[in-house]
C-alpha positions as CSV (number, residue, x, y, z in Angstrom):
1,M,20.7,34.9,-22.7
2,G,17.8,36.9,-21.9
3,K,15.4,34.2,-22.3
4,K,17.3,32.0,-19.9
5,K,17.6,34.0,-17.4
6,D,13.7,35.1,-17.7
7,E,13.0,31.4,-16.7
8,E,15.5,31.3,-14.2
9,D,14.0,34.3,-12.0
10,S,10.4,32.8,-12.5
11,D,11.7,29.6,-11.3
12,N,13.3,31.5,-8.0
13,K,10.2,33.0,-7.5
14,F,8.1,30.5,-7.8
15,G,10.3,28.1,-5.6
16,E,13.3,25.7,-7.2
17,P,12.5,22.9,-9.5
18,A,12.5,19.4,-8.6
19,Q,15.8,17.9,-8.0
20,F,17.0,14.3,-9.1
21,D,16.5,11.3,-6.3
22,P,18.1,8.2,-6.8
23,N,15.5,6.4,-4.8
24,F,12.4,7.9,-6.6
25,R,10.5,5.4,-8.7
26,G,7.5,6.9,-9.3
27,L,4.4,6.3,-6.5
28,I,5.9,6.8,-2.7
29,Q,4.9,3.3,-1.1
30,K,6.5,4.0,2.2
31,R,4.1,6.8,3.4
32,G,2.7,7.8,7.0
33,C,-1.1,8.8,7.9
34,T,-1.4,12.9,7.1
35,D,-2.8,15.8,8.3
36,I,-4.2,13.5,11.1
37,I,-5.7,16.5,13.7
38,C,-8.1,17.1,10.1
39,C,-8.6,13.2,10.3
40,V,-10.0,13.6,13.9
41,L,-12.1,16.3,13.3
42,F,-13.3,14.7,10.3
43,F,-14.3,11.7,12.5
44,A,-15.6,13.6,15.3
45,V,-18.2,15.5,13.2
46,I,-19.0,12.4,11.1
47,L,-20.0,10.9,14.7
48,G,-22.0,13.8,15.2
49,Y,-23.8,13.3,12.1
50,I,-24.8,10.5,13.1
51,V,-26.2,11.5,16.3
52,V,-28.1,13.9,15.3
53,G,-29.2,11.2,12.8
54,I,-30.1,9.2,15.1
55,L,-31.6,11.7,17.3
56,A,-33.7,13.0,14.4
57,W,-34.9,9.8,13.7
58,L,-35.9,8.8,17.4
59,Y,-38.1,11.9,18.1
60,G,-38.9,13.0,14.3
61,D,-42.4,12.1,13.2
62,P,-42.8,11.8,9.4
63,R,-46.7,11.3,9.9
64,H,-46.5,14.8,9.9
65,I,-46.0,14.5,6.2
66,L,-47.5,11.4,5.6
67,Y,-51.1,11.9,7.2
68,P,-53.2,14.6,7.0
69,K,-54.8,16.1,10.3
70,N,-58.1,17.0,11.7
71,S,-58.7,19.7,14.2
72,T,-57.7,18.3,17.2
73,G,-54.2,17.5,15.7
74,S,-54.8,13.7,15.3
75,F,-53.7,11.8,12.1
76,C,-56.0,10.6,9.8
77,G,-55.4,6.6,9.1
78,S,-53.0,5.8,11.6
79,G,-53.7,4.4,15.3
80,E,-57.2,5.2,16.6
81,N,-58.2,6.8,13.2
82,K,-56.9,3.5,11.0
83,D,-60.4,2.6,9.7
84,R,-60.6,6.1,8.6
85,P,-58.0,7.6,6.0
86,N,-59.8,10.8,4.7
87,L,-60.0,14.0,6.0
88,L,-63.4,16.1,5.4
89,Y,-63.4,20.0,5.7
90,F,-66.5,21.3,6.5
91,D,-66.0,24.5,5.0
92,L,-63.6,25.1,2.4
93,L,-64.4,28.5,1.8
94,K,-63.1,29.7,5.4
95,C,-59.5,28.4,4.5
96,A,-59.4,31.0,1.9
97,T,-60.6,33.9,4.0
98,A,-59.8,33.7,7.5
99,F,-56.7,31.9,7.2
100,N,-54.6,35.0,6.2
101,V,-55.6,37.1,9.0
102,M,-55.6,34.5,11.9
103,A,-52.5,33.1,10.5
104,N,-50.9,36.2,12.0
105,V,-52.0,36.1,15.2
106,L,-51.9,32.5,15.6
107,N,-47.8,30.7,14.4
108,G,-49.1,27.8,12.4
109,I,-52.8,27.5,12.5
110,Q,-54.8,25.1,10.6
111,C,-57.6,25.7,8.4
112,P,-60.5,27.2,11.1
113,T,-63.2,25.7,9.3
114,K,-63.6,22.0,11.4
115,Q,-62.2,18.9,9.9
116,V,-63.0,15.1,10.8
117,H,-61.7,12.1,9.7
118,I,-63.9,10.1,7.4
119,S,-63.4,6.8,5.8
120,C,-64.4,7.4,2.2
121,C,-65.0,9.9,-0.4
122,T,-68.0,9.7,-2.9
123,D,-66.8,7.0,-5.4
124,F,-68.3,9.1,-8.4
125,P,-64.9,11.6,-9.2
126,V,-62.3,8.5,-8.3
127,A,-64.6,6.0,-11.3
128,V,-64.5,9.4,-13.5
129,L,-60.5,9.5,-12.7
130,L,-60.0,5.7,-12.9
131,A,-61.8,5.7,-16.4
132,Y,-60.1,9.1,-18.1
133,M,-56.9,6.9,-17.5
134,K,-57.5,3.8,-19.1
135,S,-58.8,5.8,-22.1
136,V,-55.7,7.6,-22.3
137,C,-53.1,5.0,-21.1
138,I,-51.4,1.8,-22.8
139,Y,-50.4,-0.7,-20.1
140,G,-48.6,-3.2,-22.6
141,S,-45.9,-0.6,-23.8
142,V,-44.8,0.5,-20.8
143,G,-41.9,-2.1,-20.1
144,V,-40.7,-1.6,-23.9
145,H,-40.5,1.6,-23.7
146,V,-38.3,1.6,-20.5
147,F,-36.6,-0.7,-22.8
148,S,-35.7,1.9,-25.2
149,I,-35.1,4.3,-23.2
150,L,-32.1,2.1,-21.6
151,R,-30.7,1.3,-24.9
152,G,-30.4,5.0,-25.8
153,L,-28.6,5.4,-22.5
154,L,-26.6,2.2,-23.0
155,I,-25.3,3.6,-26.5
156,A,-24.0,7.1,-25.1
157,M,-21.8,4.8,-23.2
158,L,-20.4,2.8,-25.8
159,V,-20.4,6.9,-27.7
160,S,-18.2,7.7,-24.8
161,L,-16.1,5.0,-24.3
162,L,-14.9,4.5,-27.9
163,F,-14.3,8.4,-28.3
164,L,-11.7,8.2,-25.2
165,L,-10.2,5.1,-26.7
166,L,-9.8,6.7,-30.3
167,L,-8.3,9.7,-29.3
168,R,-5.0,8.1,-29.2
169,F,-5.4,8.0,-32.9
170,I,-7.7,10.9,-33.9
171,A,-6.7,13.5,-31.0
172,P,-3.9,15.6,-33.6
173,V,-6.7,15.9,-36.4
174,M,-9.3,16.4,-34.3
175,V,-7.7,18.8,-32.4
176,W,-6.3,21.3,-35.3
177,L,-9.4,20.7,-36.8
178,L,-11.5,22.7,-34.1
179,I,-8.4,25.0,-33.7
180,I,-8.9,25.6,-37.8
181,G,-12.8,25.7,-37.0
182,V,-12.6,28.5,-34.6
183,L,-10.4,30.7,-36.7
184,G,-12.7,29.7,-39.7
185,A,-15.4,31.3,-37.8
186,G,-13.7,34.2,-36.6
187,A,-13.0,34.6,-40.3
188,Y,-16.4,34.9,-41.1
189,G,-17.1,37.0,-38.7
190,I,-15.2,39.4,-39.5
191,Y,-16.3,39.4,-43.6
192,H,-19.7,39.4,-41.8
193,C,-19.1,42.8,-40.2
194,Y,-17.0,44.1,-43.4
195,W,-20.2,43.2,-45.3
196,E,-22.4,44.9,-42.8
197,Y,-20.6,48.0,-42.6
198,D,-20.8,48.7,-46.5
199,K,-24.6,47.7,-46.3
200,H,-25.2,50.6,-43.8
201,K,-22.9,53.5,-45.6
202,K,-26.0,55.0,-46.7
203,N,-27.1,55.3,-43.3
204,S,-25.9,58.6,-41.5
205,A,-27.5,57.7,-38.2
206,T,-24.9,57.7,-35.0
207,I,-24.8,55.7,-31.6
208,T,-24.9,59.0,-30.2
209,D,-28.4,59.9,-32.3
210,L,-30.2,56.5,-31.0
211,G,-29.1,57.3,-27.3
212,F,-29.6,54.5,-24.8
213,T,-32.5,52.0,-25.8
214,T,-33.6,48.9,-25.2
215,N,-34.6,47.7,-28.8
216,F,-31.0,46.3,-29.7
217,N,-32.0,46.3,-33.5
218,S,-31.9,49.5,-33.4
219,Y,-27.9,49.1,-33.2
220,L,-27.4,46.9,-35.7
221,Q,-28.9,49.7,-38.7
222,V,-26.4,51.6,-37.4
223,Q,-22.9,51.7,-39.1
224,E,-20.4,52.4,-36.5
225,T,-21.8,49.1,-34.7
226,W,-20.5,46.9,-37.3
227,L,-17.6,49.1,-37.5
228,A,-16.8,47.7,-33.8
229,F,-17.8,44.6,-34.1
230,L,-15.1,44.9,-37.0
231,I,-12.4,46.1,-35.2
232,I,-12.8,43.7,-32.0
233,L,-13.3,40.5,-34.2
234,S,-10.1,41.3,-35.9
235,I,-8.4,41.8,-32.9
236,V,-9.7,38.9,-31.4
237,E,-8.5,37.0,-34.8
238,A,-4.9,38.4,-34.6
239,I,-4.2,37.5,-31.0
240,L,-5.7,33.8,-31.8
241,L,-3.2,33.2,-34.8
242,L,0.2,35.3,-33.3
243,M,-0.9,32.5,-30.2
244,L,-0.8,29.9,-32.7
245,I,2.1,30.2,-34.2
246,F,4.2,31.0,-30.9
247,L,2.6,28.3,-28.9
248,R,2.7,25.5,-31.9
249,N,4.9,23.7,-30.0
250,R,3.3,23.7,-26.6
251,I,-0.4,22.5,-28.2
252,R,1.9,19.9,-29.9
253,I,3.0,18.8,-26.2
254,A,-0.8,19.0,-25.4
255,I,-1.9,17.2,-28.4
256,A,1.2,14.1,-27.3
257,L,-0.6,14.2,-23.7
258,I,-4.2,14.0,-24.6
259,Q,-3.0,10.4,-26.8
260,E,-1.4,9.4,-23.2
261,S,-4.2,9.9,-21.6
262,S,-6.1,7.5,-23.7
263,K,-3.5,5.4,-23.8
264,A,-3.8,5.1,-19.8
265,V,-7.2,4.6,-19.6
266,G,-7.3,1.9,-22.1
267,H,-4.7,0.2,-19.8
268,I,-6.8,1.3,-16.7
269,M,-10.0,0.1,-18.0
270,S,-11.0,0.4,-14.3
271,A,-11.0,3.9,-13.7
272,L,-14.3,4.4,-16.2
273,L,-16.3,2.3,-13.5
274,F,-15.2,4.7,-10.0
275,P,-17.1,7.3,-10.9
276,L,-19.9,4.9,-10.2
277,I,-18.8,4.1,-6.5
278,T,-18.4,8.0,-6.2
279,F,-22.1,8.7,-7.3
280,A,-22.9,6.0,-5.0
281,L,-21.6,7.6,-2.3
282,L,-23.0,10.8,-3.1
283,L,-26.4,9.0,-3.0
284,V,-25.8,8.0,0.2
285,C,-24.6,11.2,1.3
286,V,-27.7,13.0,-0.5
287,A,-30.4,10.8,1.1
288,Y,-29.1,10.9,4.3
289,W,-29.3,14.6,4.5
290,G,-32.5,14.7,3.1
291,T,-33.5,12.1,5.6
292,T,-31.8,13.9,8.7
293,A,-33.4,17.7,7.5
294,L,-37.0,16.0,7.2
295,Y,-37.4,14.0,10.3
296,S,-35.3,16.7,12.6
297,S,-37.9,19.0,11.0
298,L,-40.6,16.8,12.7
299,M,-39.6,17.3,16.1
300,A,-43.0,18.8,17.4
301,V,-46.2,18.0,19.3
302,P,-49.8,19.7,18.8
303,T,-50.4,22.5,21.1
304,F,-54.2,23.1,21.8
305,L,-56.0,25.8,23.1
306,R,-59.1,24.6,25.0
307,F,-61.9,26.4,26.2
308,N,-65.0,25.9,28.7
309,S,-68.3,26.0,27.0
310,S,-69.7,27.6,30.3
311,D,-67.3,30.9,29.8
312,Y,-68.9,31.1,26.0
313,P,-72.6,31.1,26.3
314,E,-73.1,32.5,23.1
315,C,-70.4,29.1,21.5
316,P,-71.6,26.0,23.8
317,S,-69.8,23.9,21.1
318,A,-66.8,25.3,21.9
319,S,-64.1,22.6,23.1
320,C,-60.6,23.2,21.7
321,I,-58.5,24.2,18.7
322,F,-55.3,22.9,17.3
323,I,-53.2,26.0,17.5
324,K,-49.4,25.1,16.7
325,Y,-46.6,22.2,17.0
326,N,-44.8,23.5,20.3
327,N,-40.9,24.5,20.3
328,E,-40.4,24.2,24.0
329,G,-38.7,21.3,24.5
330,L,-34.8,20.9,24.2
331,F,-34.6,19.6,20.2
332,Q,-37.4,21.9,19.2
333,R,-35.7,24.5,21.0
334,N,-32.0,23.9,19.1
335,L,-33.6,22.5,15.4
336,F,-32.3,25.8,13.4
337,N,-28.4,24.4,15.2
338,L,-29.3,20.5,14.0
339,Q,-30.1,22.1,10.6
340,I,-27.0,24.6,10.4
341,Y,-25.1,21.7,11.8
342,N,-26.6,19.0,8.9
343,A,-26.0,21.2,6.0
344,V,-22.4,21.5,7.0
345,A,-21.8,18.0,7.5
346,F,-23.4,17.4,4.3
347,L,-21.7,19.7,2.1
348,W,-17.8,18.3,4.1
349,C,-19.1,15.1,3.2
350,V,-19.9,15.6,-0.3
351,N,-16.8,17.4,-0.6
352,F,-14.9,14.6,1.0
353,V,-16.4,12.0,-1.7
354,I,-15.4,13.5,-4.6
355,A,-11.4,14.5,-3.3
356,L,-11.6,10.7,-2.6
357,G,-12.7,10.1,-5.9
358,Q,-9.9,12.8,-7.6
359,C,-7.1,11.2,-5.6
360,T,-7.6,8.0,-6.2
361,L,-7.9,8.0,-10.1
362,A,-4.7,10.6,-10.1
363,G,-2.9,7.5,-7.9
364,A,-4.0,5.2,-10.2
365,F,-3.0,7.1,-13.6
366,A,0.4,7.9,-11.8
367,S,1.3,4.3,-11.4
368,Y,1.0,4.3,-15.4
369,Y,3.0,7.6,-15.8
370,W,5.8,6.1,-13.7
371,A,6.1,2.5,-15.1
372,F,9.5,2.9,-16.9
373,N,8.4,0.0,-18.8
374,K,4.7,0.2,-19.8
375,P,2.6,-1.7,-19.8
376,A,4.8,-4.4,-17.6
377,D,5.9,-2.3,-14.8
378,I,2.0,-1.1,-14.2
379,P,0.9,-2.6,-11.0
380,Y,-1.9,-4.9,-10.8
381,F,-5.0,-4.1,-9.4
382,P,-4.0,0.2,-9.6
383,V,-7.4,1.8,-9.0
384,C,-7.9,-0.3,-5.8
385,G,-4.5,0.2,-4.6
386,A,-5.3,3.7,-5.1
387,F,-8.4,4.0,-3.2
388,I,-6.8,1.9,-0.6
389,R,-3.9,4.4,-0.3
390,S,-6.0,7.0,-0.3
391,L,-8.1,5.8,2.3
392,R,-5.6,4.4,4.9
393,Y,-2.9,7.3,4.6
394,H,-5.1,10.0,3.1
395,V,-8.2,10.5,5.0
396,G,-7.0,13.9,6.8
397,S,-5.2,15.4,3.9
398,L,-8.6,15.2,1.8
399,A,-10.7,16.1,4.6
400,F,-8.8,19.4,5.2
401,G,-8.8,20.4,1.2
402,A,-12.7,19.4,1.2
403,L,-13.6,21.6,4.5
404,I,-11.4,24.6,2.8
405,L,-14.1,24.5,-0.2
406,T,-17.1,23.5,2.3
407,L,-16.0,27.2,4.1
408,V,-15.9,29.5,1.1
409,Q,-19.2,27.3,-0.4
410,I,-21.0,28.4,3.4
411,I,-20.0,32.0,2.8
412,R,-21.6,32.0,-0.8
413,I,-24.8,30.5,0.6
414,I,-24.7,33.3,3.3
415,L,-24.2,36.1,0.6
416,E,-26.9,34.0,-1.6
417,Y,-29.6,34.5,1.5
418,I,-28.1,38.1,2.3
419,D,-29.0,38.9,-1.4
420,S,-32.2,37.6,-1.8
421,K,-33.4,39.8,1.7
422,L,-32.0,42.9,-0.7
423,N,-33.6,41.8,-3.4
424,S,-36.7,44.2,-2.6
425,A,-34.1,47.3,-1.2
426,E,-33.7,49.8,-3.2
427,N,-30.3,51.0,-2.3
428,G,-27.9,50.7,-5.0
429,L,-25.1,50.5,-3.5
430,A,-25.7,47.8,-1.2
431,R,-26.7,45.4,-4.6
432,C,-23.5,46.8,-6.0
433,I,-21.2,45.8,-3.2
434,M,-23.4,42.0,-3.0
435,C,-22.8,41.8,-6.4
436,C,-18.8,42.1,-5.8
437,L,-18.6,39.6,-3.1
438,K,-20.6,37.0,-4.7
439,C,-18.4,37.1,-7.9
440,C,-15.4,37.2,-6.0
441,F,-16.2,34.3,-3.8
442,W,-17.5,32.8,-7.0
443,C,-13.7,32.8,-8.6
444,L,-12.1,31.9,-5.0
445,E,-14.5,28.7,-5.4
446,K,-13.0,27.7,-8.6
447,F,-9.7,28.8,-7.9
448,V,-10.0,26.4,-4.7
449,K,-11.0,23.8,-6.3
450,F,-8.2,24.0,-8.7
451,I,-5.6,24.4,-5.9
452,N,-7.3,21.1,-4.3
453,R,-7.3,19.3,-7.4
454,N,-3.8,19.7,-8.0
455,A,-2.6,19.2,-4.1
456,Y,-4.8,15.6,-4.6
457,I,-2.5,14.8,-7.1
458,M,0.5,15.4,-5.2
459,V,-0.7,13.5,-2.3
460,A,-1.3,10.4,-4.5
461,I,2.6,10.6,-5.8
462,Y,4.3,11.8,-3.2
463,G,2.4,11.0,0.4
464,K,3.0,14.3,2.1
465,N,-0.2,16.5,3.9
466,F,-2.1,18.4,2.0
467,C,-0.3,22.1,2.5
468,V,2.5,20.7,1.1
469,S,1.3,19.3,-1.7
470,A,-0.4,22.4,-2.5
471,K,2.6,24.8,-2.4
472,N,4.5,22.0,-4.8
473,A,1.5,21.8,-6.9
474,F,1.0,25.4,-7.4
475,S,4.7,26.3,-7.6
476,L,5.4,23.3,-10.4
477,L,2.5,24.8,-12.6
478,M,3.5,28.0,-12.3
479,R,7.1,27.4,-13.3
480,N,5.2,26.2,-16.6
481,V,2.1,28.5,-16.6
482,L,2.3,28.6,-20.4
483,R,2.0,24.8,-20.6
484,V,-0.9,25.1,-18.2
485,V,-2.9,27.4,-20.3
486,V,-3.0,25.6,-23.4
487,L,-3.2,22.3,-21.9
488,D,-6.0,23.5,-20.4
489,K,-8.0,24.9,-23.4
490,V,-7.2,22.6,-25.7
491,T,-8.3,19.8,-23.3
492,D,-11.5,22.3,-22.5
493,L,-12.2,22.1,-26.7
494,L,-11.6,18.8,-27.1
495,L,-14.1,17.5,-24.3
496,F,-16.9,19.9,-25.0
497,F,-16.7,18.4,-28.4
498,G,-16.7,15.0,-27.0
499,K,-19.8,15.8,-25.0
500,L,-21.5,17.5,-27.7
501,L,-20.6,14.5,-30.2
502,V,-22.1,12.3,-27.4
503,V,-25.2,13.7,-26.1
504,G,-26.2,15.6,-29.2
505,G,-25.8,12.2,-31.2
506,V,-27.9,10.2,-29.2
507,G,-30.3,13.2,-28.9
508,V,-31.1,13.2,-32.5
509,L,-31.0,9.4,-32.6
510,S,-33.5,9.0,-29.8
511,F,-36.0,11.6,-31.3
512,F,-36.2,9.9,-35.0
513,F,-36.6,6.5,-32.9
514,F,-39.4,7.5,-30.5
515,S,-41.1,10.4,-32.9
516,G,-41.8,7.2,-35.3
517,R,-39.4,8.0,-37.9
518,I,-37.6,5.1,-37.9
519,R,-38.5,1.7,-36.3
520,I,-35.5,-0.9,-35.6
521,D,-37.7,-3.7,-36.4
522,Q,-41.7,-4.7,-36.3
523,S,-41.5,-5.6,-32.8
524,T,-40.7,-2.0,-31.7
525,F,-43.6,0.5,-30.5
526,H,-45.3,3.4,-33.0
527,S,-44.8,6.8,-32.1
528,E,-48.8,6.7,-31.8
529,N,-48.3,4.7,-28.5
530,L,-46.6,7.4,-27.0
531,N,-48.8,10.1,-25.5
532,Y,-45.9,12.0,-25.4
533,Y,-42.9,11.6,-27.0
534,W,-40.4,14.6,-25.1
535,M,-40.3,13.3,-21.9
536,P,-38.0,10.0,-23.4
537,I,-36.7,11.9,-25.2
538,I,-35.5,14.4,-22.6
539,T,-35.0,11.6,-20.6
540,V,-32.4,10.3,-22.5
541,V,-30.6,13.3,-23.6
542,F,-30.3,13.9,-19.4
543,G,-28.8,10.4,-19.0
544,S,-26.2,10.6,-22.0
545,Y,-25.1,13.8,-20.4
546,L,-24.6,12.6,-17.3
547,I,-22.7,9.3,-18.5
548,A,-20.5,11.1,-20.7
549,H,-19.7,13.6,-18.1
550,G,-18.6,10.6,-15.7
551,F,-16.4,9.2,-18.5
552,F,-14.6,12.5,-19.4
553,S,-13.8,13.2,-15.8
554,V,-12.2,10.3,-15.1
555,Y,-10.0,11.2,-18.9
556,N,-9.9,15.2,-17.7
557,M,-8.2,13.9,-14.6
558,C,-6.1,11.6,-16.5
559,V,-5.1,14.3,-18.3
560,D,-4.3,16.7,-15.2
561,T,-2.4,13.5,-13.7
562,L,-0.2,13.0,-16.5
563,F,0.7,16.4,-16.9
564,L,2.1,17.0,-13.6
565,C,4.0,13.7,-13.5
566,F,5.7,14.9,-16.9
567,L,6.6,18.3,-15.8
568,E,8.1,16.5,-12.7
569,D,10.0,14.4,-14.8
570,L,11.3,17.0,-17.1
571,E,12.5,18.2,-14.0
572,R,14.5,15.5,-11.7
573,N,15.6,13.8,-15.0
574,D,17.9,14.6,-18.0
575,G,17.5,11.5,-19.9
576,S,20.9,10.4,-19.2
577,E,21.6,6.6,-17.8
578,Q,21.1,7.5,-14.6
579,K,18.4,9.8,-15.0
580,P,16.1,8.4,-17.6
581,Y,13.0,10.2,-18.5
582,F,9.8,8.1,-17.9
583,M,7.5,10.3,-20.6
584,S,6.8,8.2,-24.3
585,K,8.9,8.4,-27.0
586,N,6.3,11.0,-28.6
587,L,6.7,13.3,-26.2
588,M,10.3,13.0,-26.1
589,N,10.1,13.7,-29.8
590,I,8.4,16.9,-29.7
591,L,10.9,18.1,-27.0
592,N,13.8,17.0,-29.0
593,K,14.9,14.6,-25.6
594,S,15.9,11.4,-25.8
595,N,16.8,8.5,-23.3
596,K,20.7,7.8,-23.9
597,T,20.1,3.6,-22.9
598,P,17.2,2.3,-24.2
599,K,14.0,1.3,-21.8
600,T,14.8,-2.2,-21.6
601,G,15.3,-2.7,-17.7
602,S,12.5,-2.4,-15.1
603,K,13.0,0.5,-12.6
604,K,10.9,-1.4,-10.2
605,K,12.1,-1.0,-6.6
């Protein structure tokens, strides 16, 4: 009775459980636009972002970074100097000596020596350089090298896909092996600490005798250090064992949800390709931001200081000198504001693209869970349908969540900037406060990402606005907090092992291949053809990590979506003929639940 009363108090604290709705059959089809005000604001910001980009494109001059400039600020290799692409410095020593002094007086001044356009340089260094390049480069094997990098990435993709699809069969074994491995590592740590403790019995020194020292090895020679390690590891091991005993049923539920997620991915294979769309949109955002930032920083024209030679008889050759680029125009005066707008709009767009991907995948996998007869009731093209619903109805909700996250990230950027200015300060209190603020806002960003992720799942299922969805998702999770913690840790452990398997395996294979220790056939290149074989290995490892992260992020989103649907299913239904469960038979067996009527009729509307 006491346990039941505690559960009821917990339910009341975090809201009432979801009630049965005879009209609810999974994804709500009749829905309207949500968070319209934020949607309008987002489109207004995008429109302003486009205007800023156009202005930067029209008034920015990329020649400032593409071409060198002479003493008068004209460009080499452009316009009237098209046939003179090179720049000659009369006295390079002046650049090193006079610049530091004059830069304090004249903002942005170039090297004070005379600089003129020339058509060509001496041919000797170029000839030597080309001869050297020909001596160290092997041009014929470049295509083979690129093809062999590509083969490594293809292997990483296949291994990631195979790992996810096999989880429905090997997930129980892998999870329990990983748990036993963690407990075994803890047990070995306890044994080793005791062995070291017994080994240093003759050493009478204590930690107090050593005091504070930067030599960590000296602490390892003290018996008290190993005693402390022994106590800490024993406590942690005992806690893990107790958690394993009392949470074993929840671990079984987590394993069953992981297996069900693998089935869902198998039925909706197109979801594995959706990260490519997200990645392409992120590339567009980054490219637009970089281009706008570059062109807007080049909205300037050169300013010269002119001399009259009659006024300076001691310097008859004086005429004019390039000083800086002006900041007196409308755009030049507001350049800082334009860059701030560019950065804020960029962060908002990036967070929106990520939110769109999460909401799309959530809608696709929710359609799998709420299909009463799987796979017959799964709708056609679930990913495309979820993507269209997200764009048609929920741009405002996605933009709302992205805006909250963007504001937190802006505060973190400001704190980082302030912290960089305080690095030289000797005020320990100010640096301590800054460190605490950075830690707090880092935690806040993680919490906002967690709330947003689950809110997007509820938006995809019920079609409600962001605030209501976030509240319902948070209340649902808090009513099942132990299940949340267990599932999160089990999933993290499993996916970490999967990434380690894919990246480590492909990395080791590429090392043996590019180092020449294994050869597939006689036509492949030899290790002697590579000047530095670590470069393709690093490329393959980095690409393998990106591929594995893309695949596993889809899988992680699937687990989170099915978990929320599972909790909703438990609260809404009881297995009766009127309220049958939508969960799999495996989950029902673990919970000792069942449907009174078999799943024969379709529950589609």
